[in-house]
C-alpha positions in Angstrom: -14.7 -48.6 1.8 -15.8 -45.2 0.6 -13.9 -42.0 1.3 -11.2 -39.7 0.0 -8.8 -41.3 -2.4 -6.0 -40.2 -4.6 -4.7 -42.5 -7.4 -1.4 -42.5 -9.2 0.0 -44.8 -11.9 0.7 -47.6 -9.5 -0.8 -46.5 -6.2 -4.1 -45.8 -4.4 -3.8 -43.5 -1.4 -6.7 -43.8 1.0 -7.3 -41.0 3.6 -7.4 -42.3 7.1 -10.7 -42.5 8.9 -11.6 -43.2 12.5 -12.6 -46.8 11.6 -9.3 -47.3 9.7 -7.2 -45.8 12.5 -9.0 -47.9 15.2 -8.5 -51.1 13.1 -4.8 -50.3 12.6 -4.4 -50.2 16.4 -6.8 -53.0 17.4 -7.1 -55.5 14.6 -4.7 -55.6 11.6 -6.9 -58.1 9.8 -9.8 -55.7 10.0 -7.6 -52.9 8.6 -6.7 -55.2 5.7 -10.4 -56.1 5.2 -11.4 -52.4 5.2 -8.7 -51.5 2.7 -9.4 -54.6 0.6 -5.8 -55.8 0.7 -4.2 -59.0 1.8 -3.0 -59.0 5.4 0.6 -57.6 5.5 3.2 -59.9 6.9 4.1 -57.2 9.5 2.9 -53.8 10.4 3.6 -50.9 11.1 6.3 -49.5 8.8 9.5 -48.1 10.3 9.2 -45.1 12.7 5.5 -45.5 12.8 4.9 -46.9 16.3 2.0 -47.0 18.8 2.6 -43.4 19.7 2.1 -42.2 16.1 -0.9 -44.5 15.6 -2.5 -43.0 18.7 -1.6 -39.5 17.5 -3.4 -40.0 14.2 -6.5 -41.6 15.9 -6.7 -38.7 18.3 -6.3 -36.2 15.4 -9.1 -37.9 13.5 -11.4 -38.0 16.6 -11.0 -34.3 17.0 -11.0 -33.3 13.4 -13.8 -31.4 11.7 -15.5 -33.1 8.8 -13.8 -30.7 6.3 -10.4 -31.8 7.6 -10.4 -35.1 5.7 -7.1 -35.8 4.1 -5.0 -33.6 6.5 -4.0 -36.6 8.5 -2.9 -40.2 7.8 -3.1 -41.8 4.3 -2.7 -45.5 3.7 -0.5 -46.3 0.6 -1.7 -49.2 -1.4 -0.3 -50.9 -4.5 -3.1 -51.1 -7.0 -1.9 -54.3 -8.8 -1.3 -56.7 -7.1 -3.1 -55.2 -4.2 -0.9 -54.7 -1.2 -0.6 -52.4 1.8 2.8 -50.6 1.3 3.0 -48.1 4.1 1.6 -44.8 5.2 2.1 -41.1 4.5 0.2 -38.0 5.4 0.1 -34.6 7.1 0.4 -33.6 10.7 -2.8 -31.6 10.6 -4.6 -28.9 8.7 -2.7 -26.0 7.1 -1.5 -23.5 9.7 -0.3 -20.1 8.4 0.0 -21.6 5.0 2.2 -24.6 6.1 1.5 -28.3 6.2 4.0 -30.9 7.3 4.2 -34.2 5.4 5.6 -37.5 6.7 5.9 -41.0 5.2 7.1 -44.5 5.9 7.0 -47.6 3.7 7.4 -51.2 4.9 11.0 -52.3 4.3 10.0 -55.0 1.7 8.5 -52.2 -0.4 11.3 -49.7 -0.2 13.6 -48.8 -3.1 10.8 -49.2 -5.7 9.8 -45.5 -6.0 6.5 -46.0 -4.2 7.3 -43.5 -1.4 8.3 -40.8 -3.9 5.1 -41.5 -6.0 2.9 -41.2 -2.9 4.6 -38.1 -1.5 4.4 -36.4 -4.9 0.7 -37.2 -5.1 0.0 -35.9 -1.6 2.0 -32.7 -2.2 -0.1 -32.1 -5.4 -3.3 -32.8 -3.4 -2.2 -30.3 -0.7 -1.4 -27.5 -3.2 -4.9 -27.8 -4.6 -5.9 -26.1 -1.3 -5.5 -22.3 -1.7 -4.6 -22.1 2.0 -1.3 -24.1 1.5 1.7 -22.0 0.5 4.4 -24.3 1.7 4.9 -28.1 2.4 7.6 -28.9 4.9 9.2 -32.1 6.1 11.6 -33.1 8.9 13.9 -36.1 9.0 17.1 -37.2 10.8 20.3 -36.2 9.0 21.4 -39.8 8.6 18.2 -41.1 7.0 19.5 -40.8 3.5 16.6 -42.6 1.8 14.1 -40.1 3.4 16.2 -37.2 2.3 16.4 -38.6 -1.3 12.5 -38.9 -1.4 12.2 -35.2 -0.3 14.7 -34.1 -2.9 13.1 -36.2 -5.7 9.8 -34.4 -4.8 11.3 -31.0 -5.1 11.8 -30.1 -1.4 15.0 -28.3 -0.6 17.1 -28.3 2.5 16.6 -25.2 4.6 18.4 -26.0 7.9 17.9 -27.4 11.3 14.5 -28.7 12.3 13.1 -29.3 15.7 14.6 -31.7 18.3 12.3 -34.8 18.3 12.8 -37.5 21.0 16.2 -36.0 21.8 17.4 -36.0 18.2 18.1 -33.0 16.0 16.2 -33.1 12.8 16.7 -31.3 9.5 14.1 -29.4 7.6 13.1 -29.4 3.9 10.5 -27.4 2.3 8.7 -26.8 -1.0 6.9 -23.5 -1.8 3.8 -23.3 -4.0 5.9 -21.2 -6.5 8.6 -23.9 -6.8 6.0 -26.6 -7.0 4.4 -24.8 -10.0 7.8 -24.3 -11.7 8.6 -28.0 -11.3 5.3 -29.0 -12.9 6.0 -27.0 -16.1 
């Protein structure tokens, strides 16, 4: 399948398309075929339920062609090929901000894949001159998620929004800090 891709040392990140998002909802074997990966033993990754799948499909259905990459990305292991999880943004830059999120299948956690994917997507986002800050929200007790954010250079800035009745915390990374970390 052609489309927007970012590669890292171990991963291939594939920007979501309408066809991929529909396959994720309707036919997991079709998603695996489109991504050229073996069928995962289970899907979706934690905290990535039907609601989030419908959100990303709806976002893609209403996105302009130049909005590619500002939504869901599928995280694939390059060798051996495997669908690891997903990451991405909650839409196009808004007043210089983009929000990133991520989730890996449990059997692929604690291998550094999530950190590698998030770093790559943050780098991709900062290639756009309209992005001045990348933000992320998580629950205060999701220590692995917090650790990914910290490894990627995001810093704790305080309370985030209440989501599904739960108070989140907010992390962010400015363009300036990102550039400092790269040198």
